[in-house]
N, C-alpha and C positions, 0 to 999 in steps of 0.2 A: 504494500500500500504506500502510495506517495506520502511523504511526510506532511505536505500541506493539506492533503485530504484527511489525514489522521487528526491533525490539529483542528481542522474545520469541524469534523465530526465530534471531537471532544468538546469544542466550544458550544456546539449545538446541544449536546447532551447536558452541559452545565446550565445553559439557558433554560432548558426544559425543567431541570431540577429546581432551579430558582423559581420558575413560574409555578411549579407544583407546590413548593413550600409556601410561597406567597399566597396561593389560593387556599391552602390548608389553614394558614394563619388568619386569613380574613374571612374564612367560611365560604369562599367563592368556589363552589364545586366545579363549575365550568372551567375556571382558570386552572384548577388542580388537574382536571382531566386533560386539558390542553397540554399542560406540562408533561404529563405522563405520555401523551401521544407524541410529543416532540422527542422525548427520550427514546421511545420505541422506534421512531423514524431514524434517529441517529444510529441506534443499534443495528437496524436493518442495513443501512448504508455501510456501516463498518463491516458487517458480515459479508456483504456483496463484494467489497474491496478485498477481503481475505480470500474469497473464492476465486476472484480474478487473479490474485497473486499466486494461489495454488495452481491454477491453470497454466500460468506462465512458467512455473517451476517444472511442471510435468512435461511441458514442451521442450525443456532443455535437456531432459534425460533420454 
């Protein structure tokens, strides 16, 4: 995975966590759910990048 993609995904996950925590603190269930959704989206992107990287490694052998 490219370093910039990894950093971008980590930042997106952190924003999602912050949104989730803020929603929980304020009792805003919608914001909390959006934060969890953002984190899940980031996790999926990270998993896709890992699959792409694994595919590149297989092609080298």
